C-alpha positions, 0 to 999 in steps of 0.5 A, spaced: 684 647 780 693 647 779 693 640 779 686 642 775 690 645 770 696 640 769 692 635 767 687 638 763 694 641 759 697 633 760 691 629 757 691 635 751 698 634 749 698 627 749 692 626 746 695 629 740 700 626 739 697 620 740 693 622 734 700 623 729 704 617 731 698 613 730 699 616 723 706 617 723 706 608 724 701 607 718 705 605 711 709 608 708 705 609 702 699 612 706 703 618 706 705 619 699 703 622 694 696 619 690 697 615 685 693 615 679 689 609 681 687 612 687 686 618 685 680 615 680 677 610 686 676 616 690 672 620 683 667 614 684 660 616 686 659 611 693 654 606 689 659 605 683 666 603 690 661 599 692 658 595 685 665 594 684 667 591 690 661 587 690 663 585 683 670 582 686 673 589 681 676 594 687 679 591 693 676 594 699 683 595 702 685 599 696 679 604 696 679 605 704 688 606 702 686 612 698 681 615 703 686 614 708 692 618 704 686 623 702 684 624 709 691 625 713 691 630 707 685 634 709 688 633 717 694 637 714 691 642 710 683 643 715 686 640 722 679 636 722 680 629 725 679 626 732 681 620 733 685 615 726 682 609 726 687 608 720 690 601 723 683 599 725 680 600 719 684 596 715 684 589 719 675 591 717 676 593 711 680 585 710 673 582 712 668 586 711 660 584 707 662 583 701 654 583 699 652 588 704 648 595 701 655 599 703 660 593 702 667 596 702 666 605 702 669 608 708 665 612 712 668 618 717 664 619 724 662 626 728 666 624 734 661 622 739 659 616 735 662 610 740 667 606 736 668 600 740 676 601 743 676 609 741 676 615 744 668 620 745 670 625 749 667 631 745 673 635 746 673 635 755 680 633 757 678 628 761 674 624 757 681 622 754 684 616 754 676 613 755 676 608 750 668 606 748 667 599 750 663 596 745 660 600 738 654 604 738 648 600 734 649 606 728 657 603 727 653 595 728 650 598 723 654 600 719 659 595 719 654 590 718 652 593 710 659 592 709 662 599 711 668 602 714 669 606 720 676 609 719 676 617 722 672 621 726 671 629 727 673 634 729 667 638 733 668 644 739 668 643 745 659 643 749 656 641 741 653 648 742 656 653 738 658 653 729 665 653 731 670 646 731 675 649 737 676 645 742 683 644 747 685 637 745 685 637 739 685 644 736 680 649 730 678 646 724 680 650 719 674 651 713 678 647 706 675 653 702 678 660 705 683 660 711 681 664 717 673 661 716 670 657 720 668 651 717 661 650 722 659 646 728 658 643 731 659 637 725 665 642 723 671 637 722 666 633 719 664 638 714 671 640 712 673 632 711 668 632 706 668 638 702 676 636 702 673 630 698 677 625 704 671 622 705 666 622 701 660 619 706 659 620 713 655 622 719 653 629 724 648 630 729 643 636 729 640 639 734 640 647 732 643 646 725 650 641 727 649 638 719 645 644 716 650 649 718 657 645 716 653 644 709 652 650 707 659 652 710 662 648 707 660 647 701 657 639 702 651 636 703 646 633 708 638 631 710 637 633 718 633 627 719 627 628 724 628 623 730 627 616 730 629 616 723 635 615 724 640 610 729 644 614 737 644 610 741 650 609 744 653 615 742 656 620 746 652 627 747 653 632 751 647 634 755 644 628 757 636 627 757 635 633 753 628 630 749 626 638 749 629 639 741 630 632 738 636 631 737 639 626 731 643 623 727 643 624 720 648 623 715 652 628 710 656 627 704 661 629 699 655 629 693 647 629 692 648 622 690 651 619 696 647 622 700 641 617 696 645 611 697 648 613 704 640 614 706 637 609 703 643 603 705 641 605 712 634 604 712 635 599 708 639 595 714 632 597 718 636 600 724 629 599 727 634 591 728 639 595 732 636 601 736 630 601 741 628 609 738 628 607 731 620 608 728 620 601 723 620 605 717 622 603 710 624 607 705 619 610 700 620 612 693 617 619 692 616 621 685 615 628 683 617 628 676 613 631 672 609 635 678 607 642 679 609 643 686 608 648 691 614 652 694 613 657 701 619 661 701 622 665 709 626 670 705 626 673 713 625 670 720 625 677 722 631 675 727 638 676 722 636 678 716 640 674 710 646 677 707 646 679 700 650 673 698 645 668 703 639 671 699 642 672 692 643 663 693 636 662 695 633 667 688 637 664 684 634 657 688 627 661 687 627 664 680 631 657 676 623 653 680 618 658 677 622 658 671 621 651 672 614 652 673 614 652 680 610 654 684 612 660 689 608 664 695 612 667 701 609 665 707 608 669 713 608 663 718 607 662 726 612 668 729 620 664 727 622 670 733 616 667 738 620 659 737 627 661 738 625 663 744 621 657 746 627 654 742 633 656 746 629 657 753 628 648 753 635 647 748 639 649 755 632 649 760 638 646 766 643 652 766 648 647 762 649 644 768 647 636 766 653 638 761 656 631 760 654 624 758 659 619 758 658 612 756 651 612 757 653 615 765 651 622 767 657 626 767 656 633 770 661 639 769 667 635 764 671 642 764 677 642 768 680 649 771 683 653 765 680 649 759 678 653 754 670 654 752 667 656 745 667 664 746 658 664 744 657 658 751 661 662 755 656 668 755 651 664 754 654 660 762 655 667 765 647 670 763 645 663 767 650 665 772 648 673 773 643 674 780 636 675 778 635 681 778 641 683 774 638 680 769 632 683 769 634 690 770 639 687 762 631 686 760 630 692 762 634 696 759 634 693 753 628 693 752 626 700 754 632 703 752 636 700 747 628 699 743 630 691 742 625 686 744 627 681 741 633 681 744 630 684 751 625 678 749 631 672 749 634 675 754 628 675 759 629 667 758 636 666 760 635 662 767 635 655 770 627 652 769 624 649 775 619 642 772 613 646 772 616 652 767 619 645 763 612 643 761 609 650 760 615 650 755 613 644 752 606 646 752 609 651 748 613 648 743 607 644 741 602 649 740 607 652 736 609 646 732 600 645 731 600 652 728 606 650 723 601 644 722 596 648 720 600 654 716 602 648 711 596 645 709 592 651 709 597 654 703 598 646 699 606 646 701 609 642 698 616 645 700 618 651 706 625 653 701 629 658 706 636 661 708 641 655 713 644 661 716 644 669 715 651 668 713 656 664 710 661 662 713 664 667 720 671 668 721 675 664 727 671 667 733 666 668 730 661 665 734 662 672 740 657 675 736 653 670 732 651 665 737 645 668 738 644 668 730 642 661 729 634 661 727 633 659 721 636 651 722 634 652 729 627 652 728 627 647 724 629 643 729 624 645 734 618 642 729 622 636 728 621 637 721 625 633 716 631 639 713 637 639 708 642 643 705 645 642 699 650 647 696 648 654 690 654 657 689 660 661 691 659 669 695 663 674 690 666 681 692 663 683 686 655 682 688 654 681 695 656 687 698 653 690 704 650 697 702 645 702 707 645 697 712 641 699 718 642 693 723 634 691 728 638 689 734 643 686 738 642 680 735 643 682 727 648 687 728 653 681 731 652 678 725 653 683 720 660 686 724 663 679 721 660 680 713 665 681 709 664 680 702 671 681 700 674 676 704 669 671 704 669 670 697 669 665 694 666 661 700 660 656 700 652 658 700 648 653 700 640 653 701 635 649 705 630 645 702 624 643 708 619 638 708 615 636 714 617 630 720 620 625 717 620 625 710 627 624 709 625 621 701 620 627 700 626 632 701 631 628 698 627 629 692 625 636 692 633 637 692 634 633 687 629 637 683 633 644 684 640 640 684 637 638 676 635 645 673 640 648 676 644 643 673 640 644 666 641 652 667 649 650 666 649 654 674 651 647 677 654 647 684 663 646 683 665 641 688 672 642 691 678 639 688 683 638 692 690 635 689 695 631 692 
């Protein structure tokens, strides 16, 4: 144990030193203030950067330099980076595909992404100094498209948190308000994008890991349905976990960038790079002039949206009504029942097969003394208690505390055997069928809801808030396409809590962190949901909403950080 902790601390120190050395070894120009020309490059949409590079009006090396400098500034402000690949990216930039749909465009990647020659340690010190041997399917596609991977971004250890913190790289900050999380598990990516150190990037999502960071940090994303976006060849903390589909998905600084990025990736025929991708080309969807029907999920029955998040959702609803669209409050199959099934499927193994590196399952990669996310500490402790203790605690919650919501979740918190796992898969399929029938019966085009009950939580917030993930987790269970776009910011004058009484311990834990005064200025997003494999339609729905808000003079204002 002692030696394990010693190696852990040495590996963490060495990895942080490597990151700093890679930054310091860059030409001095990368650490100088941004020039006027570089500021102009950073202001350009992805489509315009690509157009100018293809036309010879911009050099890809100049674009990389601008984003490299800004990314270093973002690192200094938010601690968002893991692998700094800028030196190698300079080589890639000189020979990038100038005819590709992402010609000359730097792309940031979540730490899990497999880039040959670089670690994908996912915050485990035991996985440092073990560089990936070959590029993942996604990285090969991006480079063939002319894109230039240049940095990788921070995550929570285990990848199961809305906070991005680990012993190897440290804690990432929200660029809007210090002391708050930028989200997780793609939190470093969201912080970098919000700061302006990247314009297009890649995250992953198994319970909200691109959508919650987009909501917390004020950026854009569309969580793909399974098999639409390449994922083979990347690292994971949960090998073989297919009960809840984990997907790679794009994250961007603006909605226009999101559209360009999605179209570019699909135009490259990802099914020719990754066996898991379905051969579906980009399908144009035209919603103009149509009266659309939006179903609204105001409350999932577990944690009511905070005043700030409810206000953002109501703003969107009011805007759509004013534009002549139809709004209905839906009464879907119980989101709580979905949360119970999803939580049991995701950790059916009780967290035992919790590592996959370069295609090999690695059990228990955490070393003695290595910090774990505070929410996951509680989860794994529950797995470790004797069954009679769990049953006693469930009885206490159900009959003494009168908290059926918490009791129902705790009741299923144990390792499943194969027969029980098959039963959960059957429950998942039956639940999906109920949602299918509801959606068809109500003739919905989209579902609108909050991405999370709270804005960004304070650091350490997962100790109280780790179970409050139902608004995103639900759509992973259903494998629906779901996008998030920023709408407004927390306002201390509008978003205070009055006369609130928690319905259960999960809601009480979440609201214990809610403070509109301290959270003032944090972004708030809204989630736009379509059915499976409706990425194109969800994008158009997001464009419709943002366009209407812009016409009303209520368009979201991006964070602008000057050098």
